[in-house]
N, C-alpha and C positions, 0 to 999 in steps of 0.2 A: 890348680889355680882356677879361679873363679874367671869368666869372661865380663867386660863391661861392655855397656852400651856403644861405648866410644870405639871401642876394639872392632866392634862389627860394622862400624862407617855412619853411625847416627851422628847427625850434627851436633855441635855443643849447646845450640838452644834449646833443642828438643831433650837432649839430656838434661839440661838444667830444669826443666820443667817437670821431667819425670823424678829427678831427685826432690825437687819440693813437693811430690806426691807421696815420696818415701818408697820409689822405684829404684832401685839400684843396679840389679843384676837382671837380665833376662832370662826367661823361662826357657826351656829346651826348644820349643817349637820358635821361639822367636831367634834364638841363637843360629839354628841351622838353616831358616828362610830368609832372614834378614840380608845377608851380604848378596845372595842372587836376585831378592826383590828389588833391592836398592840399585842393583847393576842395570834394572830395566829388563830382567828376562821373566817369563811366564813361569809361575811356580804353581804345583799342586801340593798342599798340604794335608796331610792325614794326622790328626790329633783327637784325642778325646775332649769333650765339654771341659771347660774350665781349665784349660791348659794354657792360656795366655794367646790364642790367636787373634783377636780383636787388635791389641796392640802390634802384632805381628804385621797385619795389611795396614793399620792405622798409621803408622809411622812411615812405611812406604808410601802410601798415598800422598799424606802430606808433605814428603821431601821431593817426590817426583814432580808434584805440581809447582813448586817453588812459592813465589808470592802470590796474593790471591789477586786474580785477575777476573773476578766474575762479570758474566754477560748476562741478560734478562733472559730467562727461559731457556739456557744454554749451559747446563751444568758441566763441567771439567772432568767428576769422577763420579762414579757410581757404585755403591754398596748393597747388593741386594741381601734381604734377610727373609726368613721365613714367616716371622710371627712379629706382632706388633711390638712386645715387650722387647724382644732381642733388637729390634729397629731403634725404640727409642734409648735403649741401653748403650747401643754402639754409637750413636749421635752424642748422647751425653759424654762417653768416656774418651770420644777424640775431639771434642769440641775445645777444652782448654790447652791441647796441644796444636790443633790448628790455629788457635788465636795468636802464636808465636808468628806465622807468615800472613797474618790478616786474611786469613781463608773462611770464608761464611760456610756452616754447616747447617743443613736442613733435614728433617725427618718426613717422610710422607708415608701415611697408612691408614687405613680403615677404621670405622668405629667413631672416627671425628668429623668435624664439618671441613669442606672443602677450602673454604673463604682465607684462614690463614696459611694454609699451604700454597695456595694461589699465590698469595700477595707475598711470601717469601722466593717463590720462585721468578716473579716480575723483579724484585729488588736485585736478583741476582744469585746465585750459589754456586761456589767452587765443589762441594762434596757432598752430594745427595745420599742419603740413606733411605732405601724404599723398601717396601713389601711389594711383590708382582703385581697383585689385583690393583691395588691404588693407583700405582705407576701406570699400569695400563690404561685406567680410566683417564687419566691427566693426560696422557698422550693422545689418545683417542679424541679428546675435547681442544687439542692443541695448545694447552698450556705448558710445553714443554718440548724440547727437541734432543735426541741423543747423538748428535751428529759430531757435538765437539768433545765427546768423552775421550779421556786421554788414559785414565785407569779403570779397570771393570773388575769389581769383586764379587764373587759368588761366595756368600758364608753359608755354612750348615747345608751345603749341597744335598746331603741325605735325606736332611729333613724336607727340603724341597720336592725331592722325589715322592717322599711318603705321603706328602699332602697336595701330591697332583699337581704340583705348580711349575714341573720340567716345561712343558708346551709355552706357557706364558715367559717362562726363563728364557725358551730360545728364540721366542717372538721377539722379546727386548733385546737379547744380544745381537739379533740380525740387524738391528738399527743403528749399532754401534760401529764406528769406523774401525776398519781394519787394521788400523796403525796402533791400535790401542794396546796396552800392557794389560793381561788378563790373569789375575790371581784367584785359585778355587781352593777353598778350604772345606775339611769335611770329616766326620769322626769314623766314616765308612766310605771305602771304595769298592762300588760294586759296577753291574753292567750300566745301569742310569748315569753315573757318575764319569764312567768312561767314556760315554756318548758326549758329554760336554767337554772332556778333555780333549778327545780327537777331534772335535768341530771347531771348537773355539780358542784352542790354546796352540801356540808356536814352539813346538819343540821344548815342551815343559820340563821343569826340572821336579822331580818327585821328591818330598822330603817326609818322614814319616817319625812319628814318637809312639813308643809304646803308652799303651793305657795304664800308667802307673796310678792315678788318680784311684781307678778301680780296684788294683791290687792294694793300694793302701788303706782303703776303707775295711773295717771289719763287717764280714757279711753272717747275719745270722737268720735263721729261719725258725719261727716260733710256733708250736702247737697251739692254737687258741681257739675256743668255742665262740660261736657267733655271739651269744648274749654278753660277753664280757670284752668286744673289741673296743667299744668306746671308751669303758673304764681303765682298759690297759692304754689305748692312746692318751688319756689325760694323765696317767702316770708317767707316760715317756716324756710328754712335754714338760714337766717339772723337773726334766733335767737339762733342759736346754733349748736352742732354737731348733725347730722342728719342720720338717715339710712332709705332709701325708698325703700319698695320692690314692685317689680313689676312680673307678671308671665310669661312673656317670655323672652327668651334672647335679641330679636330684641327690644322689649320695653324696655329692660334696657339700651341698646345702643343708642338707640334714646332718652329716658328721659337725660341721663348723656350729650348727645350732646347739647340738648336743654338748660339745665342748664349753661353749659359752655358758651354758647353764649349769656347768660343773666347775665354774670360775676360771676357767684356761681363756685368756685373751687369743682367740683365733679368728682368721678372716678367711674368705674363700675366693677362689678364683677359676672360672672356667668361660667356654665360650658364649655363654648365653648374657654374661654381665657385660656391661657398658664399659667403653675403654675407659673411663672416668672411674669407675667402679674399681676396675682392675688395676688402674695405676695407684688409686689409694689404697688398696690391698697391699700391694707391693711395697708402698713408700712406708706403711704401717709396720709391715716386716722387716723392711731394711733398716729401719730406725729404731726396732727394738719396741716397739710400742705394740708390736702383737709378737705370742711366742711360737705359734703355729699357723703355718699357710697351709691350707687344706686345698687340693689343686686336681684337676684332671690333667691328661697328657699333654693339653695345651701348654702348660708350664716346664714339661721335660725339657723344653729349649726354650731360651730366651729369658730364662730366670739366672742371672748373673750375681749372685748374692754370696759374700765371703763371710765365713765363718757359720755355716749351718752345720749343726751338732750332728743332726740324726735326720735320715729320710726314712720313712717308713710306707710301705706298699700294702696298705690296708686291702686294695684288691690286687690281685697278681696282673702282672704287665700281660700285653697281647704275645710279646715274644722276647728274645733274649736281646734284642736291639732295644726296644723300649726298656727293658730293663736296665741296661747300661747307660742309656740316656735319663732316665729318672735318677737312678744312684748317683750319677754324676752332678748332683745338686750338693753333695757334701764330699769332703776329702778334695777339696778344689787347691791348686797353686800349691801343692806342697803341704796342704793342712792334714788334719786325720779326722775320721768320722765314722759312723755306725750307720749301716744300711740293714734294717730290719724288715723281713717278710714274714705276714701273718700267714699261715697255714690253717685252713679250714678242713674238717672232714671232706668236703666237697671239693676242694681245690688241690687235694693232696696228690694226685696223678699229674696234674699241670705243673704242680711245683717241681716235680721230680723231672719232668721234661725239660722244663726250664733250667735245672741244674745241671742235666746232662747236655743241654746246648752250650752253658756257659763254660763246662768243663770243671765244675764244682762237685765236691763230694754229695751224692744224693743222700743225705739225712737232714733230719730236723731235730729240735731240741726243745725243750720246756722253756718257759718263760724265765729268763734271768735278768731281771731289771737293775740287777747292781752293776752291769759292765757298763751303764751309762753313767755312773757316779752318783754323788751326792744331789739332795734335790737343789734346784736353785730357790725356791721359796715354797713354802708350803702351799696346796692347792685347796681351797675351800669348795668343797661339794656342795654348791648352790641347789642342784636337783636334788640331792639327798634331803636337805633341809626342806625343800618345798614338799617333797613326797610326803615327809613326816607330819607337816602341816595340815597337808589334804588328808592323811590318816586320821588325824585327830579331830579335824572339822567332822568328816564324814562318819567318824566310829560311833555306837551307841552311847549314851550319857547313863551312866551307872549312878544309881539313887540309894545311897545308904540307907538300910533297914532302922527303924528306930524301935526301940523295946517299948511295949504299953505302960504307962505309967503306974496304972495299978492293975491288978489282976482281974478286977470287974469291969474295967475301961472296956467301950465298945470296940470292936476289932478295926473299925473303919479310921480309928484314930491312928493305927499303926500304918506306917507307908510301905508299901510292896517294895520288894527288890527285883528290878527287871533289867534288861538289858535290850529293851525296843530301840531301835534306830530312830532317830528323827525323820520324819516323814517331810518331804520337801513339797511344799503347795505350788503346784504350776499355776501360770496365768489363768488357763481354762476354769480350773478348781476354783481358784479365786472370784472369778467373775460368776459362777455357779452359785458359790456360798453367799455371795451379794444379794444375787436375785432371791434366795431362799428367804433371806433375811428381811427384804423389802416386801415379799409376799405375806409373810406372816404379820408384819407391821399392818399391812392392808387390812387384815382381818381382825373381827372384835378379839379383844385380849381376853386370854381365859387363863384360868390358874390350874396347872397340873399337880395332882398330889396322890400319888399311890395309885396313880393310873386311871383315878375317875376324875372327869373333868367336869367343873362346877362353875357357873355363870359368875362374874365379878359384881359386885355390890351396886354398880349404877345399873347393868342389867336387870338385876333384882327389883330394884327400885322402879324401873319401867313396867316390869311385868305386875308389881303391886297397882300401880296407878290405872293401868288398863283393867285390872279385876275390878277395882272399885267404880270406875266409869259403867263397866257392864252391870254392875249391882243397882247404881242409881237409876240407869235406864230401865233395868227389870222393876223396880220398885215404883217407879213413875209411871210404868203402863199397868201395873197392877192397880195403883189408886184411881187412873183415869177408868178402868173397867168397871171397879166398884160404885165411881161415881155414877155412870152411865146406867147400871142395875137400879139403883135406887131410883134415878128419874123416870124410868119405864115402869116401876111398882107403884109410884105415888100418881 
């Protein structure tokens, strides 16, 4: 028999809001943690990503605070998250439920201006969802105080430790009243998380949910050649919504551009993108305006998107923990999914070590694209079309040979058959050619025929005139000489 939210002690007004959103039955992590959390006990919950932890602590916070009574710069509840995306999504998830109690929800994180966040704190906030870095800055500049916190939540605590936020988390929790209720949720519980539990929780109740999402997804490891990775990624994208993880930011941008050139609607997200760019990319992927989200590990946590059909590890993750968090983007909340890892010759050893750490069979297979089902829609390979156009533009022009009209016709009338490529004229060559033409125009014109240079008609006329003048001058001199001789003789 299934358990309803009302059976767990959730008030009817909150149950009504959940029903309107199509949420009727709690997930396992919600079913086991809500009774103790609603009773006011400290809870430490271990569950994989995508298991429904947000509603587990969100319902608890809203019910424990009662009706909204926010005071300026003194939030009543604090939820700490490791990433901007997770911060924004948690706030968006609990805001409709908090509205039933007239509670104000605000999110503060980096990458955006302080102005709007400071204004929201000045008006008063009941539930503050925050990233440690931005929250520390606001506290240091005296824009808020944590002395009125009644319920504190640390979400994705293991990710906090991985990102180096634990010192800031401890500094923040040290400023919170000791009479608070503390909820701690994480996908793994290791030494760093034990420190938070021992120091900031009072006799916590430990609840654990097995990582069923990872077991429900189908995991395959395909042998892939490096040149074929992009084409294979485009083929996978044609099967359904896909998240592709890359190791570097540059590789993320490059793959997204290559997929777009092949007709795939792809967007990229990584740490160098502005917050507005990241939000637009997530919104496009969530609404279905993009088929593929290409991301670095910054998106392994904080992307809570339902109905992701496939996760692709284009580059292998750093360790088994990163693999679990990446793969947790699919097969969420009871759904199914496929996790594909590309195995290159250079990464085969690392993949075997990863499989051993995960307890998986150490084997790889050839590509089996059919396991993803039928294509959602045909993919137009724009890159191939562009390559063909460029090849045609740069290919040599073939001239068809023409037969001589008559047997005695001059050979020059027959066009020769050649494959000489078209030579592109650079700007420097064009300028040099222009200078040569201008130089030739400035010189006396000449006719070239048969390799012998002959003067033009104008030049010949000038030469004849000069010759005639010389002849007249010579004859006149001769006449003067004869006259002078006759005069002397007489």
